C-alpha positions as CSV (number, residue, x, y, z in Angstrom):
1,M,-24.1,-58.8,-19.1
2,K,-24.6,-56.6,-16.1
3,V,-28.3,-56.4,-15.2
4,E,-28.3,-54.6,-11.9
5,D,-28.8,-50.8,-11.6
6,D,-25.8,-48.7,-12.4
7,S,-26.3,-44.9,-12.5
8,S,-22.8,-44.1,-13.5
9,S,-23.7,-44.0,-17.2
10,K,-26.6,-42.0,-18.7
11,Y,-27.4,-44.7,-21.3
12,L,-25.9,-47.8,-19.9
13,V,-28.7,-50.1,-20.8
14,S,-29.0,-49.0,-24.4
15,K,-25.3,-49.5,-24.9
16,L,-25.4,-52.9,-23.4
17,L,-28.3,-54.1,-25.5
18,G,-26.9,-52.5,-28.7
19,L,-30.4,-51.5,-29.9
20,H,-31.7,-48.1,-30.9
21,T,-35.0,-48.3,-32.8
22,P,-36.5,-45.5,-35.0
23,F,-38.4,-42.6,-33.5
24,Y,-41.0,-41.1,-35.9
25,R,-43.1,-38.0,-35.7
26,L,-46.6,-38.7,-37.0
27,R,-47.9,-36.2,-39.5
28,T,-51.3,-37.0,-41.1
29,L,-52.6,-38.9,-38.0
30,N,-51.8,-36.0,-35.8
31,K,-54.2,-33.9,-37.9
32,L,-56.8,-36.5,-37.6
33,F,-56.4,-36.4,-33.8
34,S,-56.8,-32.6,-33.9
35,L,-53.3,-31.9,-32.5
36,D,-50.3,-30.0,-33.6
37,S,-48.2,-32.2,-35.8
38,S,-45.2,-32.0,-33.4
39,L,-47.0,-33.7,-30.5
40,I,-47.4,-37.4,-31.3
41,Y,-44.5,-39.7,-32.0
42,V,-44.0,-43.4,-32.6
43,K,-41.2,-45.4,-31.0
44,Y,-41.1,-48.2,-33.7
45,E,-39.8,-51.5,-32.4
46,G,-40.5,-53.4,-35.7
47,I,-36.9,-52.8,-36.9
48,N,-35.5,-55.2,-34.3
49,P,-34.0,-58.5,-35.6
50,T,-37.1,-60.6,-35.2
51,G,-39.5,-57.7,-35.7
52,T,-40.7,-56.9,-32.2
53,H,-39.7,-55.3,-28.9
54,K,-39.4,-58.8,-27.4
55,D,-35.8,-58.9,-28.9
56,R,-34.7,-56.5,-26.1
57,A,-35.7,-58.9,-23.3
58,A,-34.6,-62.0,-25.3
59,R,-31.1,-60.8,-25.9
60,A,-30.7,-59.8,-22.2
61,H,-32.0,-63.2,-21.0
62,V,-29.7,-65.2,-23.3
63,A,-26.8,-63.1,-22.1
64,R,-27.8,-63.7,-18.5
65,A,-28.2,-67.4,-19.1
66,I,-24.6,-67.5,-20.4
67,Q,-23.4,-65.5,-17.4
68,L,-24.9,-68.1,-15.1
69,G,-23.4,-71.0,-17.0
70,R,-26.8,-72.4,-18.2
71,D,-26.7,-74.2,-21.6
72,T,-30.5,-74.2,-22.1
73,I,-33.1,-71.4,-22.0
74,T,-36.9,-71.9,-22.0
75,V,-40.1,-69.8,-22.4
76,G,-43.7,-70.2,-23.0
77,T,-44.9,-68.1,-25.9
78,C,-47.7,-67.0,-28.1
79,G,-45.1,-66.6,-30.8
80,N,-43.1,-63.3,-30.8
81,Y,-41.1,-63.9,-27.6
82,G,-40.3,-67.5,-28.6
83,A,-39.1,-66.3,-32.0
84,A,-36.8,-63.7,-30.2
85,I,-35.5,-66.2,-27.6
86,S,-34.7,-68.8,-30.3
87,Y,-33.0,-66.3,-32.5
88,F,-30.6,-64.9,-29.9
89,A,-30.1,-68.4,-28.4
90,R,-28.9,-69.6,-31.8
91,L,-26.5,-66.7,-32.2
92,A,-25.1,-67.4,-28.8
93,G,-24.9,-71.2,-29.1
94,V,-27.4,-71.8,-26.3
95,R,-30.1,-74.5,-26.6
96,A,-33.7,-73.2,-26.5
97,V,-36.8,-75.1,-25.5
98,I,-40.0,-73.2,-26.5
99,F,-43.4,-74.1,-25.1
100,V,-46.3,-73.1,-27.5
101,P,-50.1,-73.6,-27.1
102,R,-51.1,-75.9,-29.9
103,S,-54.1,-73.8,-30.8
104,Y,-52.2,-70.5,-31.4
105,E,-52.5,-69.2,-35.0
106,N,-49.8,-66.5,-34.9
107,S,-47.2,-68.8,-33.3
108,R,-44.2,-68.3,-35.6
109,V,-43.5,-72.0,-35.0
110,D,-41.7,-72.6,-38.3
111,E,-39.4,-69.7,-37.6
112,I,-38.6,-70.9,-34.1
113,K,-37.8,-74.4,-35.5
114,R,-35.5,-72.8,-38.1
115,N,-33.6,-71.2,-35.3
116,G,-32.8,-74.6,-34.0
117,A,-35.1,-74.5,-31.0
118,R,-37.0,-77.5,-29.7
119,V,-40.8,-76.8,-29.7
120,V,-43.0,-78.4,-27.1
121,F,-46.7,-78.1,-27.9
122,V,-49.1,-77.6,-25.0
123,D,-52.7,-78.6,-25.1
124,G,-53.8,-75.5,-23.2
125,T,-53.5,-71.7,-22.9
126,Y,-50.6,-69.4,-23.1
127,E,-50.6,-69.1,-19.3
128,E,-50.4,-72.9,-19.1
129,A,-47.5,-72.9,-21.5
130,V,-45.6,-70.4,-19.3
131,M,-46.3,-72.5,-16.2
132,L,-45.1,-75.7,-17.8
133,S,-42.0,-74.0,-19.2
134,S,-41.2,-72.7,-15.7
135,R,-41.8,-76.1,-14.2
136,A,-39.5,-77.7,-16.8
137,A,-36.8,-75.1,-16.1
138,K,-36.8,-75.9,-12.4
139,A,-36.7,-79.7,-13.0
140,N,-33.9,-79.5,-15.5
141,E,-31.9,-76.6,-14.2
142,W,-32.6,-74.6,-17.4
143,Y,-32.6,-70.8,-17.5
144,D,-36.2,-69.6,-17.0
145,A,-36.9,-66.5,-19.2
146,N,-40.7,-66.5,-18.5
147,P,-42.5,-63.5,-16.9
148,G,-43.6,-63.8,-13.3
149,N,-40.5,-65.3,-11.8
150,S,-37.1,-64.3,-10.3
151,T,-35.6,-63.2,-13.7
152,D,-38.3,-60.5,-14.2
153,Q,-35.8,-57.8,-13.4
154,V,-33.7,-58.8,-16.5
155,S,-36.8,-58.0,-18.7
156,F,-37.5,-54.8,-16.9
157,E,-33.9,-53.7,-17.3
158,A,-34.0,-54.5,-21.0
159,Y,-37.3,-52.7,-21.7
160,S,-36.1,-49.7,-19.7
161,S,-33.8,-49.0,-22.6
162,I,-36.9,-47.8,-24.6
163,A,-37.3,-45.0,-22.1
164,W,-33.6,-44.0,-22.4
165,E,-33.9,-43.9,-26.2
166,I,-37.0,-41.8,-26.1
167,I,-35.3,-39.3,-23.9
168,R,-32.3,-39.2,-26.2
169,D,-34.5,-38.7,-29.3
170,L,-36.9,-36.2,-27.7
171,G,-34.5,-34.3,-25.4
172,D,-36.7,-35.0,-22.4
173,A,-39.4,-37.3,-21.2
174,P,-42.7,-36.9,-23.0
175,F,-45.9,-36.0,-21.2
176,A,-47.4,-39.5,-21.7
177,V,-46.3,-42.8,-23.2
178,G,-48.8,-45.3,-24.7
179,V,-47.8,-49.0,-24.3
180,P,-49.5,-52.1,-25.6
181,V,-50.1,-54.4,-22.6
182,G,-50.5,-58.1,-22.2
183,N,-48.5,-59.2,-19.2
184,G,-47.4,-55.7,-18.4
185,T,-43.7,-56.5,-18.5
186,T,-42.8,-53.9,-21.2
187,L,-44.7,-51.1,-19.4
188,V,-43.0,-51.8,-16.1
189,G,-39.6,-51.7,-17.8
190,I,-40.3,-48.4,-19.5
191,Y,-41.6,-47.0,-16.2
192,E,-38.3,-48.1,-14.4
193,G,-36.3,-46.4,-17.2
194,F,-38.1,-43.1,-16.9
195,R,-38.0,-43.2,-13.2
196,R,-34.3,-43.7,-13.1
197,A,-33.7,-41.0,-15.7
198,Y,-35.7,-38.6,-13.5
199,R,-33.8,-39.5,-10.4
200,E,-30.5,-38.9,-12.2
201,G,-31.6,-35.5,-13.5
202,L,-31.7,-36.6,-17.1
203,A,-35.4,-35.9,-17.5
204,T,-37.7,-33.3,-16.0
205,R,-40.6,-35.7,-15.3
206,V,-41.8,-39.3,-15.3
207,P,-44.4,-39.5,-18.1
208,R,-47.9,-40.7,-17.5
209,L,-48.2,-44.3,-18.6
210,I,-51.2,-45.1,-20.8
211,A,-51.9,-48.8,-21.3
212,G,-53.7,-50.1,-24.4
213,T,-55.1,-53.6,-24.5
214,T,-57.9,-55.9,-25.8
215,S,-61.5,-55.6,-24.7
216,L,-61.8,-59.4,-24.9
217,G,-60.0,-60.1,-21.6
218,N,-56.9,-58.8,-19.9
219,Q,-56.3,-58.9,-16.1
220,I,-54.7,-55.5,-15.9
221,A,-57.6,-53.8,-17.7
222,V,-60.2,-55.6,-15.6
223,S,-58.4,-54.7,-12.4
224,W,-58.0,-51.1,-13.4
225,S,-61.7,-50.8,-14.5
226,K,-62.7,-52.0,-11.0
227,G,-60.4,-49.4,-9.3
228,S,-58.2,-52.1,-7.9
229,T,-54.5,-51.5,-7.2
230,T,-53.9,-55.3,-7.1
231,P,-54.6,-57.9,-9.8
232,I,-58.2,-59.3,-9.7
233,P,-58.2,-63.1,-10.4
234,L,-59.9,-64.0,-13.7
235,S,-61.3,-67.3,-15.0
236,P,-59.9,-68.6,-18.3
237,S,-63.5,-68.5,-19.5
238,Y,-63.5,-64.7,-19.1
239,V,-61.2,-64.1,-22.1
240,R,-61.7,-64.7,-25.8
241,E,-58.6,-65.1,-27.8
242,T,-58.4,-64.2,-31.5
243,P,-55.6,-64.0,-34.1
244,I,-55.6,-60.2,-33.6
245,N,-55.5,-60.0,-29.8
246,E,-53.2,-63.0,-29.1
247,P,-50.4,-60.7,-27.7
248,L,-52.8,-58.9,-25.4
249,V,-55.4,-61.3,-24.1
250,S,-54.6,-62.7,-20.7
251,Y,-56.5,-64.1,-17.8
252,V,-53.2,-64.0,-15.8
253,S,-51.0,-61.0,-16.6
254,F,-47.8,-62.2,-15.0
255,N,-46.5,-58.7,-14.2
256,A,-50.0,-57.2,-13.4
257,E,-49.1,-56.2,-9.9
258,E,-46.0,-54.2,-11.0
259,A,-47.8,-52.8,-14.0
260,L,-50.8,-51.5,-12.0
261,R,-48.4,-49.9,-9.5
262,A,-46.6,-48.1,-12.3
263,I,-49.9,-46.9,-13.9
264,Y,-51.3,-45.6,-10.6
265,D,-47.9,-44.1,-9.7
266,T,-47.8,-42.0,-12.8
267,N,-51.5,-41.1,-12.8
268,G,-51.9,-43.2,-15.9
269,R,-54.9,-44.8,-17.6
270,V,-55.9,-48.2,-19.1
271,Y,-58.0,-48.4,-22.3
272,A,-59.3,-51.6,-24.0
273,F,-60.2,-51.9,-27.7
274,S,-61.9,-54.3,-30.0
275,D,-60.1,-56.3,-32.8
276,E,-61.9,-54.1,-35.3
277,E,-60.5,-50.9,-33.8
278,M,-57.0,-52.3,-33.7
279,L,-57.1,-53.6,-37.2
280,E,-58.5,-50.3,-38.6
281,M,-55.8,-48.2,-36.8
282,S,-53.0,-50.6,-38.0
283,L,-54.2,-50.2,-41.6
284,M,-54.5,-46.5,-41.3
285,L,-51.0,-46.2,-39.8
286,K,-49.6,-48.2,-42.7
287,A,-51.6,-46.3,-45.3
288,V,-51.0,-42.7,-44.2
289,E,-47.7,-42.9,-42.3
290,R,-46.1,-45.9,-44.1
291,I,-45.4,-47.7,-40.8
292,P,-46.3,-51.5,-41.0
293,V,-47.3,-52.8,-37.6
294,L,-48.9,-55.8,-35.8
295,P,-52.5,-54.8,-35.2
296,A,-52.4,-55.5,-31.4
297,S,-49.5,-53.1,-31.0
298,V,-51.5,-50.1,-32.1
299,A,-53.5,-50.4,-28.9
300,S,-50.9,-48.0,-27.6
301,L,-51.8,-45.3,-30.2
302,L,-55.6,-45.9,-29.7
303,A,-55.0,-45.5,-25.9
304,L,-53.3,-42.1,-26.5
305,K,-56.2,-41.1,-28.8
306,S,-58.7,-41.9,-26.0
307,F,-56.5,-40.2,-23.4
308,I,-56.4,-36.9,-25.5
309,K,-60.2,-36.8,-25.4
310,E,-60.3,-37.0,-21.6
311,E,-57.2,-35.0,-20.5
312,E,-55.5,-31.7,-21.2
313,V,-52.1,-32.6,-22.8
314,D,-49.1,-30.6,-21.7
315,G,-46.2,-31.9,-23.9
316,P,-45.4,-34.6,-26.5
317,L,-46.9,-38.0,-26.6
318,V,-45.2,-41.2,-27.6
319,A,-46.7,-44.5,-28.7
320,V,-44.6,-47.6,-28.4
321,I,-45.5,-49.8,-31.5
322,T,-44.1,-53.0,-32.8
323,G,-44.3,-55.0,-36.0
324,R,-42.4,-57.3,-38.3
325,W,-39.7,-55.4,-40.1
326,R,-40.2,-53.9,-43.6
327,K,-38.5,-51.0,-45.2
328,I,-40.2,-47.8,-44.0
329,K,-40.4,-44.8,-46.3
330,Q,-40.8,-41.4,-44.6
């Protein structure tokens, strides 16, 4: 798979990844937000093979591992990324070694094992699982698909396809895009996609990037709240992990520097929410729009709701949302 930039094709990345997820216009929730019903959309990643946007990066990394002649790929995970890596590794005949914190409740370990991956339990945090996975990759010459290392651009490229698809569905870049943020990897990739589309004349603007995350500890949110353009170090004791916020909580956001740069570059914002707020919004989205989601992912929609209260909106808004797949009735 080719991972470097190639501007000769409008939708190169989407074609390479073979993914195109649904794009829904919200109806009832738009009215609750006091906006015209045409203005808020959802880019729904739950239709991907393992049910989350992580499939985009996982497929790209497995392809890159094969290209480099590596027979083993490894990641540290809180669950979703490990499930995605193990799924695509099984399809490609590549061995997967997945490091998982022993304490994680939403780890999808059984699914990872069913995909034939070796699971290594870590008596520590997600961040420690990532670091141990990267260390093992270096020692054993495995392919390292973890964030915060030399393969980051593969993830950014994969997630940039979300931007291309939004432009294809909307006809242009929206005014703002809400993205759930843990490490910041997805947000950076989306930013790169929109920036490239703008440079190539395929969009009239780069949207403002609005990050949504947990109020119980995330390095990007803390750095933003203090007005810092660089990541502020956090202690592990600063964060409080729960079954709801597992995908978002992070005392080390591995792509925090790039994510902060993208947010500041686009005059974006960062908003943090409680578990109760995310759970309530996820239940509302399922009930009134029939879109089943992982509660943490609706931080993107909550962020847009907060953004609307503070800013004058000049164009459509898109929330990137993920969740395990179920049939959606519209």
